[in-house]
MITISE-384907 format. One record per residue (C-alpha): residue number from 1; residue in one letter; x, y, z. Coordinates in Angstrom, 1 decimal. Example, Ala and Ser with C-alpha at 12.3 -4.5 7.8 and 13.67 -1.06 7.14 Angstrom:
<torkols>
[torkol 1 'a' [12.3 -4.5 7.8]]
[torkol 2 's' [13.7 -1.1 7.1]]
</torkols>
This chain:
<torkols>
[torkol 1 'm' [120.4 -140.0 59.8]]
[torkol 2 'r' [123.4 -138.0 58.7]]
[torkol 3 'k' [123.6 -136.9 55.0]]
[torkol 4 's' [126.1 -138.4 52.6]]
[torkol 5 'd' [127.5 -134.9 51.9]]
[torkol 6 'd' [128.5 -134.5 55.5]]
[torkol 7 'v' [130.0 -138.0 55.8]]
[torkol 8 'l' [132.0 -137.6 52.6]]
[torkol 9 'a' [133.4 -134.3 53.8]]
[torkol 10 'd' [134.5 -135.9 57.1]]
[torkol 11 'l' [136.3 -138.7 55.1]]
[torkol 12 'k' [138.3 -136.1 53.3]]
[torkol 13 't' [140.0 -135.1 56.6]]
[torkol 14 'l' [141.5 -138.6 57.2]]
[torkol 15 'h' [144.5 -138.0 54.9]]
[torkol 16 'p' [146.4 -134.7 54.2]]
[torkol 17 'r' [146.3 -135.5 50.4]]
[torkol 18 'l' [143.4 -136.2 48.1]]
[torkol 19 'i' [145.5 -138.7 46.1]]
[torkol 20 'd' [148.3 -140.8 47.6]]
[torkol 21 'l' [148.6 -143.9 45.5]]
[torkol 22 's' [149.1 -147.0 47.7]]
[torkol 23 'l' [147.5 -150.3 48.5]]
[torkol 24 'g' [148.6 -150.7 52.1]]
[torkol 25 'r' [145.9 -148.6 53.7]]
[torkol 26 'i' [142.9 -150.0 51.9]]
[torkol 27 'e' [144.2 -153.6 52.3]]
[torkol 28 'a' [144.4 -153.0 56.1]]
[torkol 29 'l' [140.9 -151.6 56.2]]
[torkol 30 'l' [139.5 -154.4 54.0]]
[torkol 31 'a' [141.0 -157.0 56.4]]
[torkol 32 'r' [139.2 -155.4 59.3]]
[torkol 33 'l' [136.0 -155.4 57.2]]
[torkol 34 'g' [136.2 -159.1 56.6]]
[torkol 35 'h' [137.9 -159.1 53.2]]
[torkol 36 'p' [134.8 -158.2 51.1]]
[torkol 37 'q' [137.0 -158.2 47.9]]
[torkol 38 'd' [137.1 -162.0 48.2]]
[torkol 39 'r' [133.3 -162.3 48.2]]
[torkol 40 'l' [132.5 -160.5 45.0]]
[torkol 41 'p' [130.7 -161.7 41.9]]
[torkol 42 'p' [133.0 -162.2 38.8]]
[torkol 43 'v' [135.0 -159.0 38.3]]
[torkol 44 'i' [135.8 -157.3 35.1]]
[torkol 45 'h' [138.6 -154.8 36.0]]
[torkol 46 'v' [139.0 -151.9 33.7]]
[torkol 47 'a' [142.0 -149.4 33.3]]
[torkol 48 'g' [142.9 -146.9 30.7]]
[torkol 49 't' [143.2 -143.1 30.1]]
[torkol 50 'n' [140.1 -142.7 27.9]]
[torkol 51 'g' [137.1 -144.9 27.2]]
[torkol 52 'k' [136.8 -146.7 30.6]]
[torkol 53 'g' [133.3 -145.3 31.2]]
[torkol 54 's' [132.0 -146.0 27.7]]
[torkol 55 'f' [133.4 -149.5 27.8]]
[torkol 56 't' [131.7 -150.0 31.2]]
[torkol 57 'a' [128.4 -148.7 29.9]]
[torkol 58 'f' [128.5 -150.9 26.8]]
[torkol 59 'l' [129.4 -154.1 28.7]]
[torkol 60 'k' [126.9 -153.4 31.4]]
[torkol 61 'a' [124.2 -152.9 28.7]]
[torkol 62 'm' [125.2 -156.2 27.0]]
[torkol 63 'l' [125.2 -158.1 30.2]]
[torkol 64 'e' [121.8 -156.7 31.3]]
[torkol 65 'a' [120.4 -157.5 27.8]]
[torkol 66 'a' [121.5 -161.1 28.4]]
[torkol 67 'g' [119.5 -161.1 31.7]]
[torkol 68 'k' [122.5 -160.7 34.0]]
[torkol 69 'r' [122.6 -158.7 37.2]]
[torkol 70 'v' [125.5 -156.2 37.1]]
[torkol 71 'h' [127.2 -154.0 39.7]]
[torkol 72 't' [129.3 -151.1 38.4]]
[torkol 73 'y' [131.9 -148.9 40.1]]
[torkol 74 't' [133.0 -145.8 38.3]]
[torkol 75 's' [134.5 -142.4 39.0]]
[torkol 76 'p' [134.2 -139.5 39.2]]
[torkol 77 'h' [130.5 -138.9 39.5]]
[torkol 78 'l' [128.7 -136.2 37.6]]
[torkol 79 'v' [125.8 -135.0 39.8]]
[torkol 80 'r' [125.6 -137.3 42.8]]
[torkol 81 'f' [128.3 -139.4 44.5]]
[torkol 82 'h' [125.8 -142.3 44.5]]
[torkol 83 'e' [126.3 -142.7 40.7]]
[torkol 84 'r' [129.7 -144.3 41.4]]
[torkol 85 'i' [128.2 -147.3 43.1]]
[torkol 86 'e' [125.5 -149.0 41.0]]
[torkol 87 'l' [123.9 -152.1 42.5]]
[torkol 88 'a' [122.0 -154.7 40.6]]
[torkol 89 'g' [118.3 -154.7 41.4]]
[torkol 90 'p' [115.9 -157.6 41.6]]
[torkol 91 'd' [114.5 -156.5 38.2]]
[torkol 92 'g' [117.9 -157.0 36.6]]
[torkol 93 'k' [118.7 -153.2 36.3]]
[torkol 94 'a' [121.5 -151.6 38.1]]
[torkol 95 'r' [120.8 -148.3 40.0]]
[torkol 96 'p' [122.8 -145.9 42.1]]
[torkol 97 'i' [123.1 -146.9 45.7]]
[torkol 98 'a' [120.4 -145.5 47.9]]
[torkol 99 'e' [121.2 -142.6 50.2]]
[torkol 100 's' [120.5 -144.6 53.4]]
[torkol 101 'e' [122.7 -147.5 52.3]]
[torkol 102 'l' [125.5 -145.2 51.2]]
[torkol 103 'v' [125.6 -143.4 54.5]]
[torkol 104 'e' [125.4 -146.7 56.4]]
[torkol 105 'r' [128.3 -148.3 54.4]]
[torkol 106 'l' [130.4 -145.1 54.7]]
[torkol 107 'l' [129.9 -144.8 58.5]]
[torkol 108 'h' [130.6 -148.5 59.0]]
[torkol 109 'a' [133.9 -148.1 57.1]]
[torkol 110 'q' [134.7 -145.0 59.0]]
[torkol 111 'r' [134.1 -146.7 62.4]]
[torkol 112 'v' [136.2 -149.7 61.5]]
[torkol 113 'n' [139.0 -147.5 60.1]]
[torkol 114 'a' [139.1 -145.9 63.6]]
[torkol 115 'g' [140.8 -142.7 62.5]]
[torkol 116 'a' [143.8 -144.3 60.6]]
[torkol 117 'p' [145.2 -142.3 57.7]]
[torkol 118 'i' [143.4 -143.2 54.5]]
[torkol 119 't' [142.3 -141.2 51.4]]
[torkol 120 'q' [138.6 -140.5 50.7]]
[torkol 121 'f' [138.8 -142.6 47.5]]
[torkol 122 'e' [140.3 -145.5 49.4]]
[torkol 123 'i' [137.7 -145.6 52.2]]
[torkol 124 't' [134.8 -145.1 49.8]]
[torkol 125 't' [136.1 -147.9 47.6]]
[torkol 126 'a' [136.2 -150.1 50.6]]
[torkol 127 'a' [132.6 -149.2 51.4]]
[torkol 128 'a' [131.6 -149.9 47.8]]
[torkol 129 'l' [133.3 -153.3 47.8]]
[torkol 130 'l' [131.4 -154.1 51.0]]
[torkol 131 'a' [128.1 -153.2 49.4]]
[torkol 132 'f' [128.9 -155.2 46.2]]
[torkol 133 'a' [129.8 -158.3 48.3]]
[torkol 134 'e' [126.5 -158.1 50.2]]
[torkol 135 'h' [124.2 -157.7 47.1]]
[torkol 136 'p' [123.8 -160.7 44.7]]
[torkol 137 'a' [124.9 -160.1 41.1]]
[torkol 138 'd' [126.3 -162.0 38.2]]
[torkol 139 'a' [129.2 -159.6 37.5]]
[torkol 140 'l' [130.9 -156.5 38.8]]
[torkol 141 'i' [132.5 -154.1 36.4]]
[torkol 142 'l' [135.2 -152.3 38.4]]
[torkol 143 'e' [136.7 -149.2 37.0]]
[torkol 144 'v' [140.1 -148.0 38.1]]
[torkol 145 'g' [140.2 -144.6 39.7]]
[torkol 146 'l' [143.7 -143.5 38.7]]
[torkol 147 'g' [146.5 -145.5 37.2]]
[torkol 148 'g' [146.1 -149.1 38.1]]
[torkol 149 'r' [149.0 -150.7 39.9]]
[torkol 150 'l' [148.5 -148.8 43.1]]
[torkol 151 'd' [144.9 -147.8 42.6]]
[torkol 152 'a' [142.5 -148.7 45.5]]
[torkol 153 't' [140.5 -151.0 43.1]]
[torkol 154 'n' [143.5 -153.2 42.5]]
[torkol 155 'v' [142.8 -155.5 45.5]]
[torkol 156 'v' [140.9 -158.2 43.7]]
[torkol 157 'a' [143.3 -161.2 43.5]]
[torkol 158 'r' [141.8 -162.9 40.5]]
[torkol 159 'p' [139.3 -161.1 38.4]]
[torkol 160 'a' [137.4 -162.9 35.7]]
[torkol 161 'l' [138.8 -160.5 33.0]]
[torkol 162 'c' [140.9 -157.4 32.8]]
[torkol 163 'a' [140.6 -154.7 30.1]]
[torkol 164 'i' [142.9 -151.8 29.3]]
[torkol 165 'm' [141.4 -149.0 27.2]]
[torkol 166 'p' [143.5 -146.5 25.2]]
[torkol 167 'v' [146.4 -145.1 27.1]]
[torkol 168 's' [147.5 -141.4 26.6]]
[torkol 169 'l' [149.3 -138.7 28.5]]
[torkol 170 'd' [147.3 -137.6 31.6]]
[torkol 171 'h' [148.0 -137.3 35.3]]
[torkol 172 't' [151.7 -137.2 34.5]]
[torkol 173 'd' [152.5 -135.7 37.9]]
[torkol 174 'k' [151.2 -138.9 39.5]]
[torkol 175 'l' [151.8 -141.7 36.9]]
[torkol 176 'g' [155.0 -140.5 35.2]]
[torkol 177 'p' [156.0 -138.2 32.4]]
[torkol 178 't' [156.0 -140.7 29.4]]
[torkol 179 'l' [153.5 -143.0 27.8]]
[torkol 180 'a' [155.6 -146.0 28.8]]
[torkol 181 'd' [155.4 -144.9 32.5]]
[torkol 182 'i' [151.7 -144.5 32.3]]
[torkol 183 'a' [151.2 -147.8 30.5]]
[torkol 184 'r' [153.2 -149.6 33.1]]
[torkol 185 'e' [150.9 -148.2 35.8]]
[torkol 186 'k' [147.8 -149.3 33.8]]
[torkol 187 'a' [149.3 -152.7 33.2]]
[torkol 188 'g' [149.6 -153.1 36.9]]
[torkol 189 'i' [146.0 -154.5 37.0]]
[torkol 190 'l' [147.1 -157.6 35.0]]
[torkol 191 'k' [147.2 -160.9 36.9]]
[torkol 192 'p' [148.9 -164.2 36.3]]
[torkol 193 'g' [146.7 -166.4 34.2]]
[torkol 194 'v' [143.8 -163.9 33.9]]
[torkol 195 'p' [142.8 -163.1 30.3]]
[torkol 196 'a' [142.9 -159.4 29.3]]
[torkol 197 'v' [141.4 -157.5 26.4]]
[torkol 198 'i' [143.5 -154.6 25.2]]
[torkol 199 's' [142.0 -151.8 23.1]]
[torkol 200 'v' [143.7 -149.6 20.6]]
[torkol 201 'q' [147.1 -148.4 21.9]]
[torkol 202 'p' [150.0 -146.3 20.8]]
[torkol 203 'p' [153.0 -148.5 20.0]]
[torkol 204 'e' [155.0 -147.3 23.0]]
[torkol 205 'a' [152.2 -148.2 25.4]]
[torkol 206 'l' [151.4 -151.5 23.7]]
[torkol 207 'd' [155.1 -152.6 24.0]]
[torkol 208 'v' [154.9 -152.0 27.8]]
[torkol 209 'i' [151.6 -153.8 28.3]]
[torkol 210 't' [152.6 -156.8 26.3]]
[torkol 211 'g' [155.9 -157.0 28.2]]
[torkol 212 'v' [154.2 -156.9 31.6]]
[torkol 213 'a' [151.7 -159.5 30.4]]
[torkol 214 'q' [154.4 -161.8 29.2]]
[torkol 215 'g' [156.2 -161.6 32.5]]
[torkol 216 'l' [153.1 -162.5 34.4]]
[torkol 217 'g' [151.7 -165.1 32.1]]
[torkol 218 'a' [148.5 -163.1 31.4]]
[torkol 219 'p' [147.0 -164.1 28.1]]
[torkol 220 'l' [146.1 -161.0 25.9]]
[torkol 221 's' [143.6 -160.4 23.2]]
[torkol 222 'l' [145.0 -157.4 21.3]]
[torkol 223 'w' [143.2 -154.9 19.1]]
[torkol 224 'g' [144.5 -155.3 15.5]]
[torkol 225 'r' [146.0 -158.7 16.1]]
[torkol 226 'd' [143.2 -160.8 17.8]]
[torkol 227 'y' [140.1 -158.6 17.1]]
[torkol 228 'e' [139.0 -155.4 15.6]]
[torkol 229 'a' [135.9 -153.4 14.8]]
[torkol 230 'f' [135.0 -150.9 12.1]]
[torkol 231 'e' [132.1 -149.1 10.6]]
[torkol 232 'q' [130.9 -150.3 7.2]]
[torkol 233 'r' [127.7 -149.2 5.4]]
[torkol 234 'g' [126.1 -147.8 8.6]]
[torkol 235 'r' [126.9 -151.0 10.7]]
[torkol 236 'l' [129.5 -152.0 13.2]]
[torkol 237 'v' [131.5 -155.0 11.9]]
[torkol 238 'f' [133.4 -157.0 14.6]]
[torkol 239 'q' [135.9 -159.6 13.6]]
[torkol 240 's' [138.2 -162.0 15.4]]
[torkol 241 'a' [139.7 -165.4 14.5]]
[torkol 242 'e' [136.6 -167.0 15.9]]
[torkol 243 'r' [133.8 -164.6 15.0]]
[torkol 244 'l' [132.5 -162.2 12.4]]
[torkol 245 'l' [129.6 -160.1 13.6]]
[torkol 246 'd' [127.4 -157.6 11.8]]
[torkol 247 'l' [126.1 -155.3 14.5]]
[torkol 248 'p' [124.2 -152.0 14.8]]
[torkol 249 'l' [126.2 -148.9 15.3]]
[torkol 250 'p' [126.5 -147.9 19.0]]
[torkol 251 'a' [124.1 -145.4 20.4]]
[torkol 252 'l' [127.0 -143.3 21.8]]
[torkol 253 'm' [128.1 -140.7 19.3]]
[torkol 254 'g' [131.5 -140.4 17.8]]
[torkol 255 'h' [133.9 -142.5 15.7]]
[torkol 256 'h' [136.0 -143.2 18.8]]
[torkol 257 'q' [133.0 -145.2 20.2]]
[torkol 258 'i' [133.5 -147.8 17.5]]
[torkol 259 'a' [136.7 -148.9 19.3]]
[torkol 260 'n' [135.1 -148.7 22.7]]
[torkol 261 'a' [132.2 -150.7 21.6]]
[torkol 262 'g' [134.4 -153.2 19.8]]
[torkol 263 't' [136.5 -153.7 22.9]]
[torkol 264 'a' [133.3 -154.3 24.9]]
[torkol 265 'v' [132.2 -156.9 22.4]]
[torkol 266 'a' [135.6 -158.6 22.7]]
[torkol 267 'a' [135.2 -158.6 26.5]]
[torkol 268 'a' [131.7 -160.0 26.4]]
[torkol 269 'l' [132.8 -162.9 24.1]]
[torkol 270 'h' [135.6 -163.7 26.7]]
[torkol 271 'l' [133.0 -164.0 29.4]]
[torkol 272 'g' [131.8 -167.3 28.1]]
[torkol 273 'q' [130.5 -168.4 31.6]]
[torkol 274 'l' [128.0 -165.6 31.4]]
[torkol 275 'a' [126.6 -166.7 28.1]]
[torkol 276 'i' [126.1 -163.3 26.3]]
[torkol 277 'g' [124.5 -164.2 23.0]]
[torkol 278 'd' [124.5 -162.2 19.8]]
[torkol 279 'p' [121.0 -160.6 20.4]]
[torkol 280 'a' [122.3 -159.3 23.8]]
[torkol 281 'l' [125.4 -157.8 22.0]]
[torkol 282 'e' [123.1 -156.0 19.6]]
[torkol 283 'r' [120.7 -154.7 22.3]]
[torkol 284 'g' [123.6 -153.5 24.4]]
[torkol 285 'l' [125.0 -151.4 21.6]]
[torkol 286 't' [121.7 -149.7 21.0]]
[torkol 287 'd' [120.4 -149.5 24.6]]
[torkol 288 'v' [123.6 -148.1 26.1]]
[torkol 289 'r' [123.4 -144.8 28.0]]
[torkol 290 'w' [126.4 -142.8 29.3]]
[torkol 291 'p' [125.8 -139.1 30.2]]
[torkol 292 'a' [128.2 -136.3 29.2]]
[torkol 293 'r' [129.7 -138.2 26.3]]
[torkol 294 'm' [128.7 -136.1 23.3]]
[torkol 295 'q' [125.3 -135.8 24.9]]
[torkol 296 'q' [122.8 -133.4 23.3]]
[torkol 297 'l' [120.9 -131.3 25.8]]
[torkol 298 'n' [117.4 -130.7 24.7]]
[torkol 299 'n' [115.4 -129.8 27.8]]
[torkol 300 'g' [116.2 -127.5 30.7]]
[torkol 301 'p' [117.2 -124.0 31.6]]
[torkol 302 'l' [120.4 -124.0 29.6]]
[torkol 303 's' [118.7 -125.3 26.4]]
[torkol 304 'r' [116.2 -122.5 26.7]]
[torkol 305 'l' [118.9 -119.9 26.3]]
[torkol 306 'l' [119.4 -121.1 22.7]]
[torkol 307 'a' [118.0 -119.4 19.6]]
[torkol 308 'p' [115.7 -121.5 17.3]]
[torkol 309 'g' [117.8 -124.0 15.4]]
[torkol 310 's' [120.8 -123.9 17.7]]
[torkol 311 'e' [122.1 -127.1 19.4]]
[torkol 312 'l' [123.7 -127.6 22.8]]
[torkol 313 'w' [126.1 -130.5 23.4]]
[torkol 314 'l' [128.0 -131.7 26.4]]
[torkol 315 'd' [131.2 -133.8 26.7]]
[torkol 316 'g' [133.5 -134.5 29.6]]
[torkol 317 'g' [136.7 -135.1 27.6]]
[torkol 318 'h' [139.6 -133.3 29.3]]
[torkol 319 'n' [142.9 -134.5 27.8]]
[torkol 320 'v' [144.5 -134.3 24.4]]
[torkol 321 'a' [143.2 -137.7 23.2]]
[torkol 322 'g' [139.8 -136.8 24.5]]
[torkol 323 'g' [140.0 -133.5 22.6]]
[torkol 324 'q' [140.9 -135.3 19.4]]
[torkol 325 'a' [137.9 -137.6 19.8]]
[torkol 326 'v' [135.5 -134.8 20.4]]
[torkol 327 'a' [136.8 -132.6 17.6]]
[torkol 328 'q' [136.5 -135.5 15.2]]
[torkol 329 't' [132.8 -136.0 16.3]]
[torkol 330 'l' [132.2 -132.3 15.8]]
[torkol 331 'a' [133.7 -132.5 12.3]]
[torkol 332 'e' [131.4 -135.4 11.5]]
[torkol 333 'l' [128.4 -133.4 12.7]]
[torkol 334 'e' [129.6 -130.5 10.5]]
[torkol 335 'e' [129.7 -132.7 7.4]]
[torkol 336 'r' [126.1 -133.8 8.0]]
[torkol 337 'v' [124.5 -130.5 9.1]]
[torkol 338 'p' [126.9 -127.5 8.9]]
[torkol 339 'k' [126.5 -124.9 11.7]]
[torkol 340 'p' [129.0 -122.4 13.3]]
[torkol 341 'v' [130.6 -124.0 16.3]]
[torkol 342 'g' [131.3 -122.3 19.6]]
[torkol 343 'l' [133.0 -123.9 22.7]]
[torkol 344 'v' [132.2 -123.2 26.3]]
[torkol 345 'l' [135.4 -124.5 28.0]]
[torkol 346 'g' [136.5 -125.1 31.6]]
[torkol 347 'm' [139.5 -127.2 32.6]]
[torkol 348 'm' [141.3 -128.3 35.7]]
[torkol 349 'g' [144.7 -126.6 36.3]]
[torkol 350 'q' [146.9 -129.6 35.7]]
[torkol 351 'k' [145.5 -130.5 32.3]]
[torkol 352 'd' [147.2 -129.7 29.0]]
[torkol 353 'a' [144.8 -126.9 27.9]]
[torkol 354 'a' [146.9 -125.9 24.9]]
[torkol 355 'g' [147.1 -129.5 23.6]]
[torkol 356 'f' [143.4 -130.0 24.1]]
[torkol 357 'l' [142.5 -126.7 22.4]]
[torkol 358 'q' [144.8 -127.3 19.4]]
[torkol 359 'q' [142.4 -130.1 18.3]]
[torkol 360 'f' [139.7 -127.5 17.5]]
[torkol 361 'r' [141.7 -125.1 15.3]]
[torkol 362 'g' [139.9 -124.5 12.1]]
[torkol 363 'l' [136.8 -126.1 13.5]]
[torkol 364 'v' [135.3 -123.7 16.1]]
[torkol 365 'r' [134.5 -120.0 15.5]]
[torkol 366 'r' [134.7 -118.8 19.1]]
[torkol 367 'v' [135.7 -120.1 22.6]]
[torkol 368 'v' [134.2 -118.7 25.8]]
[torkol 369 't' [136.1 -119.9 28.9]]
[torkol 370 'v' [134.4 -120.4 32.3]]
[torkol 371 'p' [135.2 -121.5 35.9]]
[torkol 372 'v' [134.8 -125.2 37.0]]
[torkol 373 'p' [132.7 -125.3 40.1]]
[torkol 374 'g' [133.1 -128.2 42.6]]
[torkol 375 'g' [136.3 -129.8 41.3]]
[torkol 376 'p' [138.7 -131.4 43.8]]
[torkol 377 'e' [141.7 -129.4 42.5]]
[torkol 378 's' [142.3 -125.9 41.3]]
[torkol 379 'a' [140.9 -125.1 37.8]]
[torkol 380 'h' [142.4 -122.8 35.2]]
[torkol 381 'e' [141.0 -119.3 35.7]]
[torkol 382 'p' [138.8 -118.2 32.8]]
[torkol 383 'g' [141.1 -115.4 31.8]]
[torkol 384 'e' [144.2 -117.6 31.8]]
[torkol 385 'l' [142.4 -120.3 29.8]]
[torkol 386 'a' [141.2 -117.7 27.3]]
[torkol 387 'a' [144.8 -116.5 26.9]]
[torkol 388 'i' [145.9 -120.2 26.3]]
[torkol 389 'a' [143.2 -120.5 23.6]]
[torkol 390 'a' [144.4 -117.3 22.0]]
[torkol 391 's' [148.0 -118.6 22.0]]
[torkol 392 'v' [147.0 -121.5 19.8]]
[torkol 393 'g' [145.1 -119.3 17.3]]
[torkol 394 'l' [141.5 -119.4 18.7]]
[torkol 395 'n' [139.2 -116.4 19.2]]
[torkol 396 'a' [138.5 -116.6 22.9]]
[torkol 397 'e' [137.2 -114.6 25.8]]
[torkol 398 'p' [136.3 -115.3 29.5]]
[torkol 399 'a' [132.8 -115.4 31.1]]
[torkol 400 'p' [131.7 -115.7 34.7]]
[torkol 401 'd' [129.6 -118.9 34.2]]
[torkol 402 'v' [128.1 -121.3 31.7]]
[torkol 403 'e' [124.9 -119.4 31.3]]
[torkol 404 'a' [126.7 -116.1 30.5]]
[torkol 405 'a' [129.0 -118.0 28.1]]
[torkol 406 'i' [126.0 -119.5 26.2]]
[torkol 407 'r' [124.3 -116.1 26.0]]
[torkol 408 'r' [127.5 -114.4 24.8]]
[torkol 409 'l' [127.9 -117.0 22.0]]
[torkol 410 'q' [124.3 -116.8 21.0]]
[torkol 411 'e' [124.1 -113.0 21.0]]
[torkol 412 'e' [127.2 -112.5 18.9]]
[torkol 413 'd' [126.1 -114.8 16.1]]
[torkol 414 'v' [122.7 -114.5 14.4]]
[torkol 415 'a' [123.0 -117.9 12.7]]
[torkol 416 'p' [121.8 -121.1 14.4]]
[torkol 417 'l' [124.8 -122.4 16.4]]
[torkol 418 'r' [126.3 -125.7 17.6]]
[torkol 419 'i' [127.6 -125.0 21.1]]
[torkol 420 'l' [129.7 -127.6 22.9]]
[torkol 421 'i' [130.4 -127.4 26.6]]
[torkol 422 'c' [133.6 -129.4 27.3]]
[torkol 423 'g' [137.0 -129.7 29.0]]
[torkol 424 's' [136.1 -131.3 32.4]]
[torkol 425 'l' [133.9 -134.0 33.9]]
[torkol 426 'y' [133.4 -131.7 36.9]]
[torkol 427 'l' [132.1 -129.0 34.6]]
[torkol 428 'a' [129.9 -131.6 32.9]]
[torkol 429 'g' [128.4 -132.6 36.2]]
[torkol 430 'h' [127.7 -128.9 37.1]]
[torkol 431 'v' [125.9 -128.5 33.7]]
[torkol 432 'l' [123.8 -131.6 34.2]]
[torkol 433 'a' [122.8 -130.4 37.6]]
[torkol 434 'l' [121.8 -127.0 36.2]]
[torkol 435 'q' [119.7 -128.8 33.5]]
[torkol 436 'e' [118.0 -130.9 36.2]]
[torkol 437 'g' [117.5 -128.0 38.6]]
[torkol 438 'v' [119.5 -129.7 41.5]]
[torkol 439 'q' [122.7 -129.1 43.4]]
[torkol 440 'a' [125.7 -131.1 42.3]]
[torkol 441 'q' [127.4 -133.1 45.0]]
[torkol 442 'm' [131.0 -132.1 45.6]]
[torkol 443 'n' [133.7 -134.5 44.4]]
</torkols>
């Protein structure tokens, strides 16, 4: 049998561009595949710039705690492509699709597509929808790849629920230069009569989302108007017009996870047909797992490079809003256990590196910049990225790889350090692969 790496490489050759937002190609392929998008379990469709993955992880954990079988579709992957397509198992736990089934679905989609132009994301999404349709489950959490309106996931005519997580500036070359432009693309997942939960939003984005919803007749549950969540005395308090819940703090670290968790609770309460009780909400918040979101790395070859008492953290945040969230979490750690902070940073070339790095001024002592192996687009060169860091007032220098960066930070400071690797999900995937001693699969 062929390997998924080889098939995925072949699928990249079917279109001259990696990203070409359109629904026509995938709709034509899905028709030839027998319209699997019409044979799915109830779909929760999720868009947003930041927080989609955390929301998905929280809601999946809550559903599974309630005894429900859940499929999930996320992107990009960290270590293996299989992570994108999680299938509900007979024991009620979702797991990444098996290599044999992934290859079978991809080859079937490739044969049916018959050489027609289609992007890799579109054809792999079609293959995923086919797998989801043919495995029983109680729900499918379907995460948008890019934007929403013309994203390949936006082929489900009537989801059970939509969710829009915080919108911020990212992918402006493809979605438009303003928050309003980007919000309009995200709001493209809204459907007439389908309820939607809307997380914390900048006013400019919220105005667009509510306007689109009003035009469609899509009922909205808005953060700050219809529900909210906040931390109080070491607990998460959720309140809406109907409910007041005293819940445990989420297992995912960072103040921004309060809003992500609160939005997931609001979504769970909207899924009345799935009967997610309060005990399942509590267990979901504490059982949740989501790699590369302020994840502490304790075992593995990178961790062994640390001096006694030093800490190694990993986060995939890669835009300005993500940088704000990570910097706030670092500040919270600093308040509890002060340690000098060093960043190991790699970023893709189209990201706002200066805007990201400005969030860490006055918080980090040194920045060491590194390449990003395996990304689908060109990354900032380490020397260029170090110059950007210096331009915003940070002490920075380049290094050839993550291992060298950690050694450099550790050797130049005798005190126990707190080192954070950040700036790219692709870099995060590379780091997790190094920790696990495996080869990361290319995106």
